[in-house]
N, C-alpha and C positions, 0 to 999 in steps of 0.2 A: 661327508660321511664321518670323518674323524669326529666332529662336533656332535653328531647324532649318537655316536657311541659314548662319548663323555656323558651326555644327557642320560643315556640308559643306565650308565654305572651310578650316577647320582641318585636317579630315580630308585634304584635298588637299594641304595643306602638308605634313603628316607623310609622305604618299607621296612627295612631292618630295624630302624630306630623305633618306629611306631609299633612294631611286633614285640620289641623288647619291653617298652613301656607297658603294653598291654599284658604281657606274661607277668612282669613285676606286679602289676596291680592285682592280677588273679591270685598270685602266690601269696601275696600279703594279706589278701582278703581271707584266705583258708587259715591262715595263722592266727588271725583275729577270733575266728570261731572257736578255736581249741585253747586259746589262752587269754580268755576274756579277763581273767583276774589281773594280768599283767597290764593294766591300762596305760601306765606311763611308757611301757615299751611299745604298745600298740600305737599310742599317739606319736611316738618318735618315728615308728615305721611308717605311719601314714603321712607324716611330713617329708620323709625320704621319698615316698611315692609321689607326692604332689611336685616335689623338686625335680625328680626324674621326668615326669610328664612335661614340665615346664621346659627342661633343657631340651627334651625331644621335640616339643613343639618349636622351640626356637630354632634347632638345627634344621628342621623340616622346612621351616619358612625361609631360611637362608638358601637352603638348597633350591627351593622353588624359584628364588630371585635370580640365582646363578643360572638355572635351566632357562628362565625367561629371557635373560640377556643373551644367551647362547642362541635361543631360537630366533631372536631378533636379528642377531649377526649372521646367522645361517641365512634367513630370509632375505636379507641385504645382499649376501654373496650370491644367491641364486638368481635375484633380480638383476644383478649386475652381469652374470653370466648370461642370462637370457638376452639382455640387451646387446651384448657382445656378439653373441651368435646371430641375432637378427640383423645387426649391421654387417657382419661378414656374408650373410646370405644376400643381403641387398646389393653389396659390392660384387659378389659373384654373379649375379643376375643382372647387373647394371647393362642396359642397352638391348636385352633379349626381347623386350616388348616391341622393339623396332621391326621385329620380323612379320608381324602382322601387316597386311596391306593397309593402306590409308582408305578407310571407308568412305566412299561417296566421290572418289575421283571421277572427273568427267570422262566420258568415252572418247575413243580416237575420233569418231565422227563429230561429236561435240567440239572437240578441240580444234579440228581442221577449220571449222566456221569461225570460232572465236578467235583464232590466230589472224584471220583476215588478210590485211597487207602487211608483209614483212620486208625486212632489209638485211642484207649480207654484210658483215664485216669482213670482206674479201681482202687478200693480199696482205694479211697481217699475221695473225697466229698460224696461218697455214703455209707461210713461206717456207721454201725448203731448197736445198742444193748443197753439193759437196763443197762448193766454194765458200759458203758462209762461215763454217768453223775454221776453215783454212786462211781465209782473207781477212777475217775480222777476229776479234777476241772470242767469238762464240757465245757471247752472253745472251740471255733471254731478250734483252733490248736490240741486240744486233740482229737477231731472227725476225723480230717484228718489224724492223725497219728496212729489212733486206731487199724488199720488192717495192721500195719507194714510197712508204706511207709513214706517217709519224706514229710515234707510240699513242695508243688510244687513250683519251682522256675520260674521266667519269662524266664530265659534262655532256659527252656525245649522247648518252642513253636517254636522259630526259628530253633532249632536243629531238630525238627520233620519235618520242612520244608526243611532242607538241606537233611535229609535222604529220601526225596521223597514223604512224606505224604502230602495230600493236604486237609485233614479233621482231626479234633480232636472232639471226642465225650466225653462229661464231665458228667458222671452219678452223679446225685445228690439225696441224700435222704433228704426229707424236715421234717420228723418225728423228734421230739425233738428241732426243730427250728421254731415252731410257737406256739402261746398261745392258750388258750381255745376257743378264738374267731376265730382262724385261721389266725390271724396276723403274718406274718413271721418276724422273728428277723432280725433286721436291719444289725447287724454285719455279720450274715451269708449271707444275700442277697448281702451285699457289697463285701465279698470274692467272691461269685459267679460272681459278675459283673467284678471283678478284673481279674479273670481267663479268662472270655469271651473277655475282652478287650485285654488281652495278646495275646490270640489266633487270633483274628481279626488283631491285629497289625502285626503279623507274616505272613499274608497272608493266613491264613487257613480258611476253612469253620469251624463252631463251631455249635455243637448241645448240647443243655441242655434239661434235662428230669425231670420226677418224677420217681425215681429208686427204691429202696428197700422199699418204701412205698407199693409196690407190692411184690409178691413172697410168699414163704412159711411163712415168719414171718410179712408180711406186713398187714396194716389196710384196704388196698383197695383189694377187692376180687371180683372175677368174679361170682357174684350172683345178682339176682334182689333185694333181700332183702338188700345187701350191698351197692348196687347202690342208692336205695332209702334213705338209712341212710346217706350216705357220699357224695352224689352229690354235695350238696351245699357247703361243706367244699372243696371238690376237685375243683369246679369251682372257689372258692374264692382264692385258692391258684394260680390257673392260671391267674386269673385277676390281681393279684399282679405282678406275674412273667412277664406277657405280658406287663403290663403297665410300668414296670421298663425299658424294652427293646424296647418300641414302635418305637423309632427313629433309631434302629440299622438297618444296612444294610441287604440285602438279603442273605449274607453269614452266617448270624445266623439263625438257625432252631430250632424249638420247637418239642419235642417228647413228646406225652401225658402221656405215662407210659412205664415201661420196660416190664416185664414178668409177666402179671396178671394171677394168678391161682385161681381155685375154692376152696371152703372150704375143699376139699378133697385132695388138693395139686396135682391134676391130671395134668400131663404135656402133654400128647398126644391125649387123647380121651375125651374131654369135652362134656357135655350135651348141650341141646338147651339153658337152662337157662344161663349157664355160657357163652356161645357165644353171647347171646342177651345182656347180661350185659356188655360184652367187647365193643359191637357195641354201646351201650348207653353211655359208658364212653368216647369213641371216639368222638360221636356226641357233647356231652356237652363240651368236650375240644375245638373243632373246633368252635363251636358257641360262647363260652366264649372269645377265643383269638380274633376272628374277631370283636367282639363288643368293644374292647379296641381301635380300630382305629390305626391311624398312619400307619406305615409300616406294622403293623400286619394285615391290610386288605387284603394284597396280600402276606404276607410271606408264604413260603413253610412249611407246617406242616406235622408231621409224626405221622401215626396212626398204631399201632402195631396189630398183630393178637393174639389171645389167646395164652399166654405163648411165644409169638414171634415164635411159632412153625408152622409147615407145614403139619401136619398129620390130617387125618380125617376131623372133622368139623372146625379145626382151620383154614383151608383155604376155604373149601365149604360154611361155614356159615358166613364168613367175609363179612362185608358190609362197603363199603367206605362212610363216612359221607356226608350228604347234605352239600354243601358249597356255600356261597354267591358270591364266583368267581370261575372261571373254571381253571382246570389244575394246581392247588397248593396245592395238597394232595399227599402223597406217603405212601406206606405200608412198614413196617419194619419187618424183619424176622431175626432169629438167626441160624447160621449153626454149629452144633456140631454133625456131622455124619460121619462115624458111631461111636456111642458113645463108643464102646469097643476100638477104636483107639484113641478117644480123651483122655481118662483117664482110670486108673486101678480100681478107687474108684467105689464101689457100682455095679460092674459088677457081676450079679448072674445068668443071663440067658444064658451067654456064656462065652467063654475065652477072655481075654484082648488081643488086637493086637498092636504091635509096628512096623510092617513092612508095608509100603505102597504097596499095591498089586492091582490086578484087581478087587478083592472084594471091597476094600476101595474106589477106584476109581469109581466103579459102584455105590456105595451107594451116593456118591457126585453127580454123574449124575442123579440118581433118585431124589435126593433132588431138584435140579434145573429144572428138567422136571416138577415137581409138581408146583413149583413157576411159571414156564412159562406157564403152562396150566391154572392155576387159578387165576393168578394176571397179569403178563404182556400181555398175550394174550387178556386180558379183558380190556387192556389200563390202567392198575394201575401200575404207577412206583414203583419200589422196591428198598429198601436199605438193604443190609446185614449189620445189625447193630453190629453184634458180630460174630466172628470165631476165633478159636485157638485150640491148644492141649497142654495137659501137656508134659513136657519134660520126655521122658523115655530112655534118652541117645541114641536118634534116630534121630538127628538133619537132617541127610540127607533125611530120610523118611518124617519128618515132613515138610521140604522145599518143597517136592513135593507135599504134600497135600495142604499147603498154596497156592502153585502156581496154583493147580487144582482149588480151590475155587474161586480164583481171576479171572482166565481166563474164568469160566463159568459165573461168575457174570458179567463180562465185555460183554460177548456175548449176555446178555439179557438187557444191558443198566443200570445195577444195581452197584452202588457203593459198596465197601466192606470194612469194618472197623474192624482191628484186635483187639480182646480183649486182654487186658494186665493188670494183677493184680499186677504187680511189684515183683513178687516172682519168682526166676530163675527157681526153679525145678517144678513149677506149670504152670502158663502161663504168666510168665514175659519174655519181650523182650528187652526193652529200659532201659539204664542207665538214670535215672530221674535227677540226679545231675551232671553227667558228659558226658563222650563219651565212656565209656568202656561198650559197649552193649553185652548182653549175647549171642544173636544169630543173628549176622549180616546176616549170610547166609539165614535165614529165610525172613528177611526184603527184601533182594536183590531178593529172589524168587518172592515175592510179586510184586516188581517193574518191574521185567523182564516179569512177566506174564501180566501186564497191558500196559507196554510201549514198550515191546520188549527187548530182551536180550542185556544188556549193555547200553540201551538208557536212563537210569535214575539212 
């Protein structure tokens, strides 16, 4: 504005000069009419007039040049200011476009079929216990090795892909890895992100969750009192996790929690309060993740039943959360039936079974009949997030059971993810560091059941 005022002053000066020259010319012309006889004087006066006009013209030309220079300078200044403002606006709004959902994300029903047969990275990132930070240095490496497994190498993920798996579920316990305000330790979050990146880079679907923060020793419990006490902390954890991965593709899925139990550690017959609390935790999980924006606006989310079980009110009381987008939620259940075939530990009501027979097959059928009746027939996509058996030196019988579970899962459009805790004679299947797998027959049985014999 200062330069504009200078230009106005100089323009006024030019006008004044030109007006003076015109008046001078007019006045001298009148004098010439009344004193024609004084020719020499008139001639002299005319020369003065021409000189005055020349001087005025020169002055006007100079002023015009000065004003043009100032206009150019002002234009340059305005352009620079406009560019600076545009840069500030871009910086201020950086990332806001991430709030729009990713158009075209596959639906939950499509995802459960595409996820096909998966594998769990169990007893690694989910290891927990008060003894870990007191008996070790409490590093993130100490936690990952605490339950007897090695640090997970990047080479494991492409190997899973080679074996035919399409999904890796990474169970994660967050307890001991956040402060009193619920802020997650950056080193722990970075390790989670590294594993997720390795899985996605290998072309796998990846699932991350909140794992042994639930269960018999967890701080998250299926009760209204626990929900009211811990809902803000639970939501804060998911806000941080979801924000960290807001730009990640649709092949990354979030699972709200693992196997949430009531204060009585009931596995199969929860009361109304427990079921309602599970529904409330599922709802706040979905609401919190959606609010973080980015691709989370349409990401497929996994909401488990009570204890991830399928008996009694675990299914009948299950309510899929209200969501801001349609068709991007799925339910997860776990398949460990019949339990006397799964393990010999804690079997007191009957005798353990190691042979795959009609009874065992019938129990698997009954399991999936319940899932179909109460979930998939209601339009709720399903993921069997865990299934496995202990080794009882019965590999052929186990392989039949695994094949049965996978074939029944596929029939209702559900993906099926093998549980693997890394221990050969418990529920371990894969060599995490090399290629010497413990039970290749079982892995092949899963692939045959999903893709057809010898097709994968």
